[in-house]
VEXFI-327229 format. One record per residue: residue number from 0; residue in three letters; y, x, z of N, C-alpha, C, O in turn. Coordinates in steps of 0.02 Angstrom, whole numbers, plus 50000, padded with zeros to 5 digits. Each point is the difference from the previous one (the first is absolute). Example, Ala and Ser with C-alpha at 12.3 -4.5 7.8 and 13.67 -1.06 7.14 Angstrom:
2
vexdo  dovo  npy  npx  npz  capy  capx  capz  cpy  cpx  cpz  opy  opx  opz
0  ALA  49716  50660  50390  50059  49955  50000  50060  50045  50000  49999  50052  50033
1  SER  50054  49930  49931  50059  50042  50003  50055  49961  50037  50055  50025  50008
This chain:
193
vexdo  dovo  npy  npx  npz  capy  capx  capz  cpy  cpx  cpz  opy  opx  opz
0  PHE  49940  50041  50000  50060  49959  50000  50063  50043  50000  50050  49983  49969
1  TYR  49947  50072  50066  50058  50044  50003  50020  50023  49931  50059  49998  49982
2  PHE  49891  50025  49979  50016  50026  49933  50022  49945  49953  50043  50011  49957
3  ASN  49928  49928  50049  50022  49945  49958  50073  49983  50011  50038  49988  49953
4  GLY  49983  50012  50110  50070  49987  50017  50046  50054  49972  50054  49985  49975
5  LYS  49924  50077  50030  50040  50056  49974  50005  49997  49924  50052  50012  49971
6  ILE  49892  49972  49997  50000  49995  49927  50046  49944  49977  50037  50008  49952
7  GLU  49962  49935  50083  50045  49945  49983  50073  50020  50009  50043  49981  49960
8  ALA  49972  50056  50093  50068  50024  50011  50023  50045  49943  50057  49996  49978
9  VAL  49899  50048  49999  50017  50044  49944  50012  49959  49936  50047  50014  49963
10  HIS  49911  49936  50026  50009  49957  49941  50067  49962  50005  50034  49992  49949
11  GLN  49984  49986  50110  50064  49965  50009  50058  50047  49985  50048  49980  49968
12  GLN  49947  50082  50056  50053  50049  49986  50004  50014  49925  50055  50007  49973
13  ASP  49888  49995  49993  50000  50010  49927  50035  49942  49964  50039  50011  49954
14  ARG  49948  49928  50068  50032  49942  49970  50076  50003  50011  50039  49984  49955
15  GLU  49982  50036  50105  50071  50006  50014  50032  50054  49957  50057  49992  49977
16  LEU  49908  50063  50014  50026  50054  49957  50007  49977  49928  50049  50015  49967
17  GLN  49901  49949  50009  50003  49974  49932  50058  49951  49992  50034  50000  49949
18  SER  49977  49959  50101  50055  49953  49999  50067  50037  49999  50046  49982  49963
19  GLY  49959  50070  50079  50062  50040  50002  50012  50036  49935  50057  50004  49976
20  ALA  49889  50022  49994  50007  50035  49935  50021  49951  49946  50041  50017  49957
21  ALA  49932  49923  50044  50019  49949  49951  50074  49981  50009  50035  49989  49951
22  LEU  49987  50006  50111  50070  49985  50015  50045  50056  49974  50054  49986  49972
23  LEU  49926  50075  50038  50038  50057  49975  50004  49998  49924  50052  50013  49971
24  ASP  49892  49972  49997  49999  49995  49927  50049  49945  49977  50036  50009  49951
25  GLN  49963  49935  50083  50044  49944  49982  50074  50021  50008  50041  49983  49958
26  ALA  49974  50052  50095  50069  50024  50011  50021  50049  49945  50056  49998  49976
27  ARG  49897  50045  50005  50015  50048  49946  50011  49965  49933  50041  50022  49960
28  VAL  49923  49923  50029  50010  49961  49938  50070  49970  50000  50034  50001  49948
29  VAL  49989  49973  50108  50068  49973  50004  50050  50055  49987  50048  49991  49962
30  GLN  49941  50067  50068  50044  50057  49991  50002  50021  49926  50053  50012  49972
31  LEU  49889  49992  49997  49995  50020  49930  50032  49948  49954  50035  50018  49953
32  ASN  49953  49918  50060  50031  49948  49959  50076  50001  50006  50035  49985  49951
33  PHE  49990  50031  50107  50073  50006  50008  50026  50057  49956  50051  49992  49967
34  ARG  49914  50063  50033  50021  50056  49957  49996  49982  49926  50042  50019  49961
35  LYS  49906  49943  50021  49993  49978  49931  50057  49951  49982  50025  50000  49944
36  GLN  49993  49958  50104  50056  49954  49988  50064  50039  49987  50038  49983  49954
37  LEU  49974  50068  50085  50059  50042  49990  49999  50034  49932  50051  50005  49966
38  GLN  49890  50018  50015  49994  50032  49934  50013  49949  49944  50032  50017  49950
39  ALA  49944  49922  50058  50013  49949  49950  50075  49984  49996  50025  49987  49946
40  LEU  50009  50015  50110  50073  49990  50000  50034  50056  49962  50043  49988  49958
41  LYS  49937  50073  50056  50029  50058  49965  49986  49995  49925  50044  50015  49959
42  ASP  49895  49965  50024  49984  49992  49929  50043  49945  49968  50021  50007  49943
43  THR  49992  49941  50094  50044  49947  49975  50069  50027  49986  50030  49986  49948
44  LEU  49996  50055  50098  50066  50028  49991  50002  50051  49944  50047  50002  49960
45  LEU  49901  50040  50036  49999  50052  49949  49990  49972  49930  50027  50026  49951
46  ARG  49934  49921  50044  49983  49973  49934  50033  49932  49988  49980  49963  49955
47  GLY  50071  50023  50084  50033  49935  49996  50036  49985  49936  50016  49942  49986
48  CYS  49998  50108  49974  50035  49988  49936  49956  49962  49952  50026  49963  49957
49  ASP  49909  50043  50048  49954  49964  49957  49978  49937  50036  49968  50004  50053
50  PRO  50049  49937  49921  49985  49937  50036  49925  49990  50013  49982  49972  50052
51  VAL  49975  50050  49903  49928  49991  50009  49976  50043  50059  49963  49976  50043
52  LEU  50058  50087  49957  49979  50045  50055  50031  49978  50066  49969  50003  50053
53  ARG  50095  49976  49943  50033  49977  50062  49961  49943  50031  49989  49999  50061
54  GLU  49990  49953  49898  49963  49943  50026  49931  50021  50026  49977  49975  50051
55  LYS  49991  50070  49913  49934  50025  50021  50003  50030  50070  49959  49984  50043
56  TYR  50089  50060  49968  50004  50034  50064  50029  49955  50055  49983  50008  50058
57  ARG  50059  49945  49923  50025  49952  50048  49943  49957  50026  49996  49985  50060
58  GLU  49959  49995  49895  49942  49961  50021  49954  50041  50046  49974  49973  50049
59  ARG  50018  50090  49936  49961  50044  50044  50032  50004  50069  49967  49996  50052
60  PHE  50099  50013  49947  50038  50004  50062  49987  49938  50042  49986  50006  50060
61  LEU  50020  49935  49910  49990  49938  50037  49928  49992  50024  49988  49975  50055
62  ALA  49964  50046  49903  49930  49994  50020  49985  50045  50060  49967  49979  50047
63  TYR  50057  50083  49951  49989  50045  50057  50036  49974  50062  49975  50006  50056
64  GLU  50084  49967  49935  50036  49972  50057  49959  49946  50035  49996  49998  50061
65  SER  49974  49959  49899  49959  49947  50028  49938  50029  50035  49982  49977  50054
66  GLN  49987  50073  49917  49942  50031  50030  50018  50034  50066  49961  49998  50048
67  VAL  50096  50033  49955  50022  50034  50061  50012  49948  50055  49978  50010  50056
68  GLN  50057  49936  49927  50013  49949  50051  49936  49968  50026  49991  49991  50060
69  GLN  49963  49993  49894  49936  49969  50021  49959  50050  50041  49971  49981  50051
70  GLY  50026  50082  49927  49963  50050  50037  50028  50012  50070  49963  50007  50048
71  ALA  50103  49995  49957  50032  50010  50065  49986  49941  50046  49986  50009  50060
72  HIS  50017  49931  49912  49986  49940  50040  49928  50001  50025  49987  49986  50059
73  ASP  49966  50029  49897  49929  50004  50020  49989  50054  50052  49964  49990  50049
74  LEU  50067  50067  49941  49992  50056  50045  50027  49984  50070  49970  50017  50050
75  GLU  50088  49952  49951  50031  49983  50064  49954  49955  50042  49999  50006  50061
76  GLY  49964  49950  49906  49955  49955  50036  49937  50035  50026  49967  49974  50045
77  LYS  50016  50084  49928  49939  50035  50020  50011  50056  50050  49953  50020  50035
78  VAL  50107  50005  49968  50015  50057  50044  50001  49977  50072  50030  49949  50017
79  GLN  49937  50089  50026  49997  49983  50071  50056  50031  50041  50019  49974  50052
80  SER  50007  50082  49925  50052  50035  50037  50067  49963  49991  50022  49989  49944
81  PRO  50010  49993  50111  50065  49966  49994  50053  50044  49966  50042  49975  49963
82  GLU  49955  50090  50050  50050  50046  49970  49992  50002  49924  50049  49996  49962
83  VAL  49888  50009  50015  49987  50004  49928  50015  49932  49968  50029  49997  49945
84  SER  49953  49950  50089  50015  49933  49974  50075  49990  49992  50023  49971  49951
85  ASP  50015  50054  50097  50073  49995  49996  50027  50041  49942  50045  49978  49965
86  LEU  49928  50082  50025  50021  50041  49943  49987  49965  49933  50041  50001  49955
87  ILE  49901  49968  50041  49982  49965  49938  50045  49940  49989  50021  49985  49944
88  ALA  49994  49979  50110  50046  49943  49995  50070  50023  49978  50033  49969  49959
89  GLN  49990  50087  50070  50064  50028  49980  49999  50021  49927  50048  49988  49963
90  PHE  49897  50043  50017  49993  50021  49930  50003  49939  49954  50036  50000  49950
91  ALA  49926  49948  50067  49998  49940  49957  50070  49969  49993  50020  49980  49946
92  GLY  50016  50016  50109  50068  49972  49998  50047  50044  49960  50039  49975  49958
93  ALA  49959  50090  50054  50043  50046  49964  49982  50002  49926  50043  50006  49957
94  HIS  49892  49989  50029  49978  50000  49930  50025  49937  49963  50022  50005  49943
95  ALA  49974  49938  50089  50024  49938  49970  50075  50005  49986  50024  49980  49947
96  GLN  50013  50047  50101  50073  50008  49991  50015  50049  49944  50045  49989  49960
97  LEU  49917  50066  50037  50009  50050  49948  49986  49970  49931  50036  50014  49952
98  GLY  49913  49945  50044  49984  49966  49937  50057  49957  49976  50016  49997  49940
99  GLU  50015  49968  50107  50059  49958  49982  50057  50043  49973  50032  49983  49950
100  GLU  49980  50073  50084  50053  50045  49977  49984  50027  49930  50045  50004  49957
101  TYR  49893  50015  50031  49981  50025  49935  50010  49947  49946  50026  50015  49946
102  ARG  49954  49925  50068  50008  49946  49950  50073  49985  49987  50019  49985  49943
103  LYS  50023  50018  50108  50072  49989  49990  50030  50052  49954  50041  49985  49957
104  VAL  49937  50077  50052  50025  50054  49959  49976  49993  49927  50037  50014  49953
105  LEU  49902  49964  50039  49972  49994  49932  50022  49936  49964  50001  49998  49938
106  ARG  50017  49950  50099  50017  49935  49970  50053  50004  49946  49991  49969  49947
107  PRO  50063  50067  50061  50052  50001  49948  49976  50030  49933  50031  49989  49948
108  PHE  49913  50047  50055  49977  50034  49939  49949  49959  49961  49977  50023  49948
109  GLN  50004  49919  50076  49952  49959  49965  50028  49980  49932  50057  49976  49995
110  GLY  49905  50035  49954  50019  49978  49933  50050  50045  49966  50018  49988  49942
111  ILE  50007  50063  50091  50049  50045  49969  49962  50057  49968  49953  50027  50028
112  ARG  50068  49991  49912  49965  50052  49963  50045  50061  49993  50061  49994  49990
113  GLY  49909  50065  50017  50035  50062  49985  50051  50021  50052  50050  50032  49983
114  ILE  49940  49951  50080  50047  50020  50052  49969  50054  50043  49940  50011  49999
115  SER  50101  50022  50039  49977  50052  50045  49986  49970  50069  50040  49961  50026
116  PHE  49904  50057  50002  49982  49975  50066  50017  50051  50054  49979  49993  50057
117  HIS  50060  50057  49926  50017  50052  50049  50040  49971  50058  49990  50020  50058
118  ARG  50054  49933  49928  50039  49969  50054  49954  49964  50049  50008  50004  50061
119  ALA  49942  49961  49912  49952  49964  50043  49960  50050  50041  49987  49989  50059
120  ALA  49994  50066  49910  49962  50051  50036  50041  50029  50058  49973  50012  50054
121  ARG  50091  49998  49935  50043  50027  50054  50006  49950  50057  50004  50020  50058
122  GLN  49997  49915  49926  50007  49949  50051  49940  49996  50047  50007  49981  50058
123  ILE  49935  50036  49917  49939  49992  50040  49971  50066  50025  49950  50001  50036
124  ARG  50081  50054  49944  49974  50066  50019  49992  50007  50075  50048  49987  50038
125  GLY  49893  50033  49984  49988  50016  50071  49986  49940  50044  49983  50009  50059
126  LYS  50024  49930  49915  49990  49941  50043  49927  49990  50018  49984  49965  50049
127  ASP  49971  50064  49912  49929  49992  50014  49976  50046  50056  49947  49987  50030
128  GLU  50089  50065  49985  49976  50050  50048  49987  49972  50070  49947  50015  50029
129  PRO  50099  49946  50000  49985  49973  50068  49941  49951  49999  49962  49996  50048
130  VAL  50030  49968  49896  49945  49953  49995  49934  50038  49993  49951  49983  50032
131  ALA  50049  50069  49927  49941  50042  49992  49982  50033  50066  49940  50008  50015
132  ALA  50109  50012  50023  49986  50032  50065  49962  49953  50047  49958  50023  50038
133  LEU  50056  49913  49959  49966  49952  50044  49925  49995  49983  49958  50003  50044
134  ILE  50026  49991  49891  49929  49994  49982  49965  50068  50010  49941  50002  50018
135  ASP  50096  50052  49971  49971  50066  50013  49982  50009  50074  49947  50026  50016
136  GLN  50097  49951  50028  49987  50004  50072  49939  49957  50019  49958  50021  50039
137  ALA  50039  49919  49933  49944  49955  50015  49934  50032  49977  49951  49999  50037
138  VAL  50048  50028  49903  49939  50032  49974  49981  50060  50045  49942  50009  50017
139  ALA  50107  50030  50003  49987  50058  50042  49971  49978  50068  49953  50031  50025
140  GLN  50075  49917  50004  49976  49977  50066  49929  49971  49995  49959  50012  50043
141  ILE  50028  49950  49903  49933  49974  49990  49951  50059  49990  49945  50000  50028
142  GLY  50076  50049  49933  49958  50059  49988  49986  50037  50065  49944  50022  50011
143  ASP  50107  49986  50032  49990  50033  50064  49950  49962  50043  49957  50030  50033
144  THR  50049  49904  49967  49953  49958  50039  49929  50008  49975  49953  50007  50040
145  VAL  50039  49993  49894  49933  50008  49971  49973  50069  50016  49941  50007  50018
146  ASN  50100  50044  49975  49978  50069  50015  49979  50007  50073  49949  50033  50015
147  LYS  50089  49938  50031  49982  50003  50071  49934  49964  50012  49958  50024  50038
148  ALA  50033  49918  49931  49938  49962  50008  49941  50039  49972  49946  49999  50029
149  GLN  50064  50034  49915  49946  50040  49971  49982  50058  50046  49941  50015  50010
150  ALA  50108  50018  50018  49987  50055  50046  49964  49975  50063  49954  50032  50024
151  GLU  50067  49912  50002  49968  49971  50059  49928  49980  49984  49955  50011  50040
152  ASN  50035  49960  49901  49933  49981  49979  49955  50061  49993  49942  50000  50022
153  ALA  50084  50053  49949  49961  50061  49992  49982  50030  50068  49944  50023  50010
154  ARG  50103  49974  50037  49987  50025  50067  49947  49958  50034  49955  50026  50032
155  ALA  50049  49908  49961  49951  49955  50032  49931  50010  49969  49950  50000  50036
156  VAL  50047  50008  49899  49935  50011  49967  49970  50066  50023  49940  50003  50014
157  ALA  50101  50049  49990  49975  50065  50024  49975  49995  50072  49948  50029  50017
158  GLN  50087  49934  50024  49980  49991  50069  49934  49962  50004  49955  50018  50039
159  GLU  50037  49930  49920  49938  49961  50000  49942  50042  49974  49944  49996  50026
160  GLU  50069  50044  49922  49948  50045  49974  49977  50048  50055  49940  50013  50007
161  SER  50107  50012  50030  49984  50046  50055  49958  49964  50053  49952  50028  50026
162  SER  50067  49911  49990  49962  49961  50050  49930  49986  49976  49952  50005  50039
163  ILE  50041  49978  49898  49933  49986  49972  49958  50063  50000  49941  49997  50017
164  LYS  50088  50059  49965  49963  50064  50000  49977  50017  50071  49943  50019  50011
165  THR  50102  49973  50037  49983  50014  50070  49944  49955  50023  49953  50023  50032
166  ALA  50051  49913  49953  49948  49952  50020  49933  50018  49967  49947  49995  50031
167  SER  50056  50025  49906  49939  50020  49964  49969  50062  50031  49939  50003  50010
168  TYR  50102  50046  50006  49975  50062  50031  49969  49985  50068  49948  50027  50017
169  LEU  50085  49930  50022  49973  49983  50065  49934  49962  49994  49954  50013  50038
170  ALA  50041  49943  49913  49938  49963  49989  49944  50048  49980  49944  49995  50024
171  LEU  50072  50051  49931  49951  50050  49978  49979  50045  50059  49940  50014  50008
172  LEU  50108  50006  50031  49984  50041  50059  49956  49961  50048  49953  50028  50028
173  GLY  50062  49909  49982  49959  49957  50044  49929  49995  49974  49952  50005  50039
174  LEU  50040  49985  49896  49932  49997  49972  49964  50066  50007  49941  50002  50016
175  LEU  50095  50053  49973  49970  50066  50006  49977  50012  50073  49945  50024  50011
176  LEU  50098  49960  50036  49982  50009  50071  49942  49955  50019  49955  50020  50037
177  PHE  50046  49920  49939  49945  49954  50014  49935  50029  49973  49948  49999  50033
178  GLY  50056  50028  49906  49940  50030  49970  49976  50060  50039  49940  50010  50006
179  ILE  50106  50029  50020  49981  50060  50037  49968  49981  50067  49948  50027  50017
180  PHE  50083  49928  50020  49976  49985  50067  49948  49945  50003  49954  50002  50041
181  ALA  50051  49948  49917  49953  49944  50002  49938  50014  49957  49946  49974  50014
182  GLY  50062  50066  49935  49945  50014  49955  49940  50032  50034  49945  49975  49992
183  PRO  50065  50079  50048  49942  50031  50034  49967  49953  50049  49939  50003  50007
184  ARG  50096  49957  50028  49971  49953  50049  49957  49949  49963  49944  49983  50022
185  THR  50082  49993  49923  49962  49951  49962  49936  50031  49972  49948  49968  49999
186  ALA  50056  50093  49980  49942  50034  49973  49949  50012  50056  49940  49992  49988
187  ARG  50081  50028  50072  49955  50010  50056  49968  49935  50022  49941  49996  50018
188  GLY  50101  49952  49981  49974  49935  50022  49947  49975  49952  49951  49968  50022
189  ASN  50055  50044  49915  49951  49978  49950  49936  50042  50004  49947  49974  49985
190  SER  50058  50089  50035  49942  50043  50002  49954  49982  50059  49941  50015  49999
191  GLN  50086  49953  50052  49959  49982  50057  49958  49938  49986  49952  49987  50036
192  LEU  50064  49976  49913  49961  49940  49986  49936  50022  49972  49958  49958  49984
């Protein structure tokens, strides 16, 4: 029973580690999609003179924006740490506000052909950095939590392996001693029959 309980505890720790790793992956996807959204915005600005390309990259920008908002919302509901949950909520709010600012800057250029988007680029330069810092902090904190849990799990597994080895050695020693001391008596007892 002792070993069954220990094995179940190790399995529970493995499930928690897998859950933490999945959460970290989800946070990294939000982080990556935010970066892709920013790249789509830059592509919109750089290629905005061509209406077809402008629309293509604007659509990408909007698609990534939606994915980031949905991912942040899902992530916030799964995170157990109040600090990380707060960071994600701050990120989601700042991201939504940033998206509004980006759309305001891009709105005057809809349908216009052959203009320079440099003015728009200057208006939004650097506004993404504080927002990116929030998701970066959340990812780092989730990663730290997962790393600590992995280290704790490795320590617990090593400790259990040591306990199992010790118990095995003691059992083997007990059998050996039994064989040494009980074996000759049993042999003598059988010879008298």
